[in-house]
Residue, then its C-alpha position, 0 to 999 in steps of 0.5 A: m500500500i502506498y501512502f503519500v505522507k506530508s510532513s512539516f519536517s522537510i519544510s523546517l529543514l529547508l528553512v534551516q538550510k536557507h538560514v545557514l546559507c544566508l549566514s555563510v554568504e554574509r561572511e563571504s559574498i559578492t555583488l555582481s555589477e552586471v546581472r543577466l537573467v532569463l525568464i522561463g515558464e509556462r504561458w500567462a505565468g507572469k514572466s513579462s510582468s516580472g521582467n517589468t518589476i525587475l527593471r522598474n519600468d514597463r519594458f515588456e508588453c503585458g496583459r493579453t499580448r503574448t510573448a511571441q519571441s525572445e526579447m532582451r531589455h536592460e536598465v541600470l538599478k543602483g549602479r548595477e546593469l540589469i539585463v533581462v531576457d523574456v522568453p515565449g512561454w510553453s503550453s501547460s497542456l502540451s508535452l514536449s513531443e507536441i511542441p513545434e520543432g522550431d520552438k524547441q530549437r529556439f528555446k535552447l538558444n534563449a541563453s545566447k540572448c545575453p552573452p556570454g550567458p545568464n547568471t540565473f534562469l528565473l523559472v516563473i511559477p504562479i501561486d494562484t495555479a495548482f502545480s500538478a504532476m502534469t505541470k511537473k512533467t512539462v517543466e522537467e521536459h523543457m528543462k532537459l532541453l537545456g541540459e542537466r547543468v541548467w539546474k545549478h543556475t535556476m531559481v523558482l520565482f513565484t508570482c501572484g504573491n497576494y494569493l498567499g493570504g496569511k500563509t508563508i511561501e513555505q506553507h504554500i509549498e508544503s500544501e501543494g505536495e510532492s510535485l512542487m517539493w520536487l521542483i524546489e529541491r531540484c533548484k537547491n531550495r532557491y526561490h523568491v516571491f513577487e507581487n507584480k501589482d505592488k512593484s516595490l523595490s524591496q522585493v527586487t533588492r532581495l531577489l538580486e541578493k539571492v542571485d548574488e548568493m547563487v553565483w557565489q555558490n557557483k564560484g562565479r560561473f554562468y550558464e554557457v550555450d555549447e558552441q557546437t550546439l549553437n552552430i548546429i541549431e543556427k545552421k538548421h535555421r538557415e536551411v529552414a529559412e532557405r527552404a521556406k523562401q523556395r516554398e513561398r516562391r513556388s506557391e506564388e508562381q502556382r497562384q499566378q498560374m491559377k489566377a490566369l485561369i479565372a474567368e471574369e464572371m468568377k472574380t466575384i463568386p455568388k455562392l460558396r460552399m465549404v466544409l471545415l475538417g480537422s482534429r479537436g481543439v485546433g480552432k475549426t469553429s473559431l475559424g468559421n466564426t471569423i470567416l462569417g464575421i461572427k464575434e459572439q463569445e463561444d460557449g466552449k462546447r465541442t462540436a458534436h454534429s456536423v452543422g451548416r451555417q450561412g452568411f455573407v462575405g462581401e457579395t458572396e453567400i457562404t454556406l459553411v459546414d462545421t464538423p466534429g473533430w477527431w483526437k489529434g494523432f489517433p487514426e480513424c480506427d480509434t475514432p467513435e463511429a458517430i464522429k466518423e459518420e458526421v464527417i462522412r455526411s458533412p458534404s451532404l449539408c451543403l448540396p449539391g456539394p462543397q467547392v472546397f474543404l478547409l483542413v484546419i491545422d494548429a500552427d502552435a503545436s507539432f505535426n509528426g508522422k502520427h498526426l499525418d496518418a490521423v489526418k489522412s485516414h479521416m480525410e479519406l473517409l470521404g474518398e481520394e477525390v477530397w484532396r483535389h478540393t482541399i486547402v490547409v488553413f493554419t490557425r493561431g498564426d499569432w503564435l508564429g511571432t516573426h516567423t513565416i508559415e513557410e518556416y513552420i512548415e519546413g521546420e516541422g519536417e517531412a510529415l507536414q510537408s507531405l500533407v501540404e504537398q498532398c493538398g497541392n501546396r495550397y495553404h493559408v494562415i489565419d489569426n483567429k484573435n485578430t478578427d478585425d483584420g478583414s484582409q486575412i479572410t479576403e486573401l483566403l477567399n482569393k485562394i479558394t477562387e484560385t483553387l476553383a479555377g484550377n479545378g475547372c469550377d468543379y465541386f465535390v459530389p457526395d455519394e448519396k448511397i453512403f448518406d442513405a446507408i448512414e441514415e438507415k444505420r441510425m434508425k437501427v441504432k435508435e431502435g436498438a437503443k430503445l430496446r436496451q433502455s427498456q431492458v435496463k429499466a425492467h431489470r433495475t425495477l426488479c432489483k430495486e425491490s430488494s436493494k437498500e442503501l449501504l453505509a459503506l461502499t468499496f470500489l476497485m478501478l480497472g481499465q486500460k492506461t489513460f482511460g481516466k481511472s484516477a480522475t474518476g476515483n477523484t470524482l467519486l471521493r469528491r477530492e483530488v487524491f489520486p494523481t492523474c498522470q500514469n500511475e505504476f502502483c495501487q493506491v487506496e483512498q477513503g472518504k465520506v460521500d453522500a452519507r456513505a463511507v466510500t473506499v476507492v482502490d485505484t490500480p495501474g492501467w494495462w497496455k492496449d498491446p498485450s506484448k507490453s504486459t509484464e508479470e510484475m505489472d499484472k501482479e501489481i494490478v491484482r494486488g489492488l484486491t488485497l487492499s480491501r479484506s472484506g472484498f469489493h461491492a463493485v469492480l468498475l471497468v473504466v471505458p472512455l467515450d471519446l475513443t472507440f472500443r474494438e477487438a484490440q481493446r476487448a482482447a487486452l481487457e479479456e486477458h486481464m479479466k481472465l486472471l481474476d475469478v470467473s465470478v468477477w463479471k457478476h460484480t462488474m459495471v462498465l463506467f464510461t468516462y468523458g461523459d461530455k463527449l456524448a453531447d445530445q446522444s444517449i449512452e445507449e445510442h453510443i453503445e449500439s452505434e459502436h463496434e460489436a466488441l463494446r456490446w459484447l462487454i455490456d452484455k458480459c456485464e448484464n447491462r450494468y453501466h454508468v456515465v460520469n463527466n469528470l469535468k463536472k465534479s460538482d454534479m453530485s447526482q452522477v455519483t449518487q446515481l452510480f451508488e444506487k446502481v451498485e446497491e442494486m447490483v449488490a442486492g442481485n448478488s445476494r449481498q455477496l462481495f467480490c473477494p476472490e482467492m488470491s492464491e488462485i489469481y497468482l497461479n493464473i498469472d504464473d500460468k499466463f506467462k509460462r504459456m507466453q514463454l512456451k509460445n515464444v520458444l515454439k515460435q522460434r523453433l518452428a521458424e528455425e525448422y522452416k528455414r532449415r527445410e526451405l534451405e534444403m529444398m532450395t539446395s535440391f532445386k539448384k542441384t536439379l537445375l544443374e543436372l538439367q543444364a548438363q543434360i541439355g548441354d550433352s544433347a546432340t539431337g534436336a529431338k532430345s532437346k525438344s523432349l527436354i523442353g517439353d518436360r521442363t514444365k514438370l520438374k519435381v524437387k522433393g515432391i514439389d511440383l515446380r510447374l512452368s506457370s509459376f515462373d511465367y512472370l520471370f520467363p514470359t516468352f515461354k507462355g503461348e509460344s508457337t512452333t517457330d519460336r521454340k528454337t529461340s525459346s530453347s536457347q533462352f531457356e538454356d541461358i536462364l538455366g545456366w544463370l540460375a545454376s550459378v546463383e548462390i543461396g545465402t541469408n541476409e541480416e534478417n536471417q531470410l534466405t536470399l538468392n544472391f544474383s550478380q550486381t549487374s543482373g538487376y535482381r535483388s530477391v528475398l525468399p519469403h516463408n510462404g513458398l518459392e517466390f521471387d520478389t524482384d525490384e526490377y528486371p534486367 
C-alpha cells in the first residue's frame, strides 16, 4: 500500500538550510555589477510582468499580448546593469513531443540572448495555479532541453504573491505536495516571491541578493550555450529559412498560374460552399466564426454534429459546414463511429456539394508522422477525390511571432510537408484573435477562387448511397437503443425491490492506461487524491460521500498491446484486491467515450479479466468516462452505434453501466446515481462481495506467462525448422537445375532437346511440383509460344538455366534466405516463408 505522507519536517529543514546559507554568504559574498537573467515558464505565468518589476519600468508588453519571441531589455538599478531576457512561454497542456520543432530549437538558444550567458534562469511559477504532476512533467521536459547543468543556475520565482493570504511561501509549498517539493529541491531550495501589482523595490533588492548568493555558490560561473550546439541549431535555421523562401516562391508562381485561369464572371463568386475538417481543439469553429464575421463569445462546447451555417462575405453567400473533430494523432480506427459518420455526411449539408474543404491545422503545436496518418485516414473517409478540393488553413498564426508559415512548415519536417504537398501546396494562415483584420479572410477567399479555377469550377459530389446507408444505420441504432433502455429499466425495477442503501461502499478501478481511472476515483471521493498522470502502483483512498463511507482502490492501467504486459505489472494490478479484506461491492471497468472500443481493446481487457475469478463479471459495471463527449446522444445510442466488441462487454456485464463527466465534479447526482446502481447490483448478488482467492489469481498469472514463454520458444523453433527445410529444398532445386543444364548441354539431337523442353514444365524437387506457370512472370516468352519460336525459346531457356545454376543461396541480416544474383543482373530477391517466390525490384 502506498501512502503519500506530508510532513512539516522537510519544510523546517529547508528553512534551516536557507538560514545557514544566508549566514555563510554574509561572511563571504559578492555583488555582481552586471546581472543577466532569463525568464522561463509556462504561458500567462507572469514572466513579462516580472521582467517589468525587475527593471522598474514597463519594458515588456503585458496583459493579453503574448510573448511571441525572445526579447532582451536592460536598465541600470543602483549602479548595477540589469539585463533581462523574456522568453515565449510553453503550453501547460502540451508535452514536449507536441511542441513545434522550431520552438524547441529556439528555446535552447534563449541563453545566447545575453552573452556570454545568464547568471540565473528565473523559472516563473504562479501561486494562484495548482502545480500538478502534469505541470511537473512539462517543466522537467523543457528543462532537459537545456541540459542537466541548467539546474545549478535556476531559481523558482513565484508570482501572484497576494494569493498567499496569511500563509508563508513555505506553507504554500508544503500544501501543494510532492510535485512542487520536487521542483524546489531540484533548484537547491532557491526561490523568491513577487507581487507584480505592488512593484516595490524591496522585493527586487532581495531577489538580486539571492542571485548574488547563487553565483557565489557557483564560484562565479554562468550558464554557457555549447558552441557546437549553437552552430548546429543556427545552421538548421538557415536551411529552414532557405527552404521556406523556395516554398513561398513556388506557391506564388502556382497562384499566378491559377489566377490566369479565372474567368471574369468568377472574380466575384455568388455562392460558396465549404466544409471545415480537422482534429479537436485546433480552432475549426473559431475559424468559421471569423470567416462569417461572427464575434459572439463561444460557449466552449465541442462540436458534436456536423452543422451548416450561412452568411455573407462581401457579395458572396457562404454556406459553411462545421464538423466534429477527431483526437489529434489517433487514426480513424480509434475514432467513435458517430464522429466518423458526421464527417462522412458533412458534404451532404451543403448540396449539391462543397467547392472546397478547409483542413484546419494548429500552427502552435507539432505535426509528426502520427498526426499525418490521423489526418489522412479521416480525410479519406470521404474518398481520394477530397484532396483535389482541399486547402490547409493554419490557425493561431499569432503564435508564429516573426516567423513565416513557410518556416513552420519546413521546420516541422517531412510529415507536414507531405500533407501540404498532398493538398497541392495550397495553404493559408489565419489569426483567429485578430478578427478585425478583414484582409486575412479576403486573401483566403482569393485562394479558394484560385483553387476553383484550377479545378475547372468543379465541386465535390457526395455519394448519396453512403448518406442513405448512414441514415438507415441510425434508425437501427435508435431502435436498438430503445430496446436496451427498456431492458435496463425492467431489470433495475426488479432489483430495486430488494436493494437498500449501504453505509459503506468499496470500489476497485480497472481499465486500460489513460482511460481516466484516477480522475474518476477523484470524482467519486469528491477530492483530488489520486494523481492523474500514469500511475505504476495501487493506491487506496477513503472518504465520506453522500452519507456513505466510500473506499476507492485505484490500480495501474494495462497496455492496449498485450506484448507490453509484464508479470510484475499484472501482479501489481491484482494486488489492488488485497487492499480491501472484506472484498469489493463493485469492480468498475473504466471505458472512455471519446475513443472507440474494438477487438484490440476487448482482447487486452479479456486477458486481464481472465486472471481474476470467473465470478468477477457478476460484480462488474462498465463506467464510461468523458461523459461530455456524448453531447445530445444517449449512452445507449453510443453503445449500439459502436463496434460489436463494446456490446459484447455490456452484455458480459448484464447491462450494468454508468456515465460520469469528470469535468463536472460538482454534479453530485452522477455519483449518487452510480451508488444506487451498485446497491442494486449488490442486492442481485445476494449481498455477496467480490473477494476472490488470491492464491488462485497468482497461479493464473504464473500460468499466463509460462504459456507466453512456451509460445515464444515454439515460435522460434518452428521458424528455425522452416528455414532449415526451405534451405534444403532450395539446395535440391539448384542441384536439379544443374543436372538439367548438363543434360541439355550433352544433347546432340534436336529431338532430345525438344523432349527436354517439353518436360521442363514438370520438374519435381522433393515432391514439389515446380510447374512452368509459376515462373511465367520471370520467363514470359515461354507462355503461348508457337512452333517457330521454340528454337529461340530453347536457347533462352538454356541461358536462364545456366544463370540460375550459378546463383548462390545465402541469408541476409534478417536471417531470410536470399538468392544472391550478380550486381549487374538487376535482381535483388528475398525468399519469403510462404513458398518459392521471387520478389524482384526490377528486371534486367
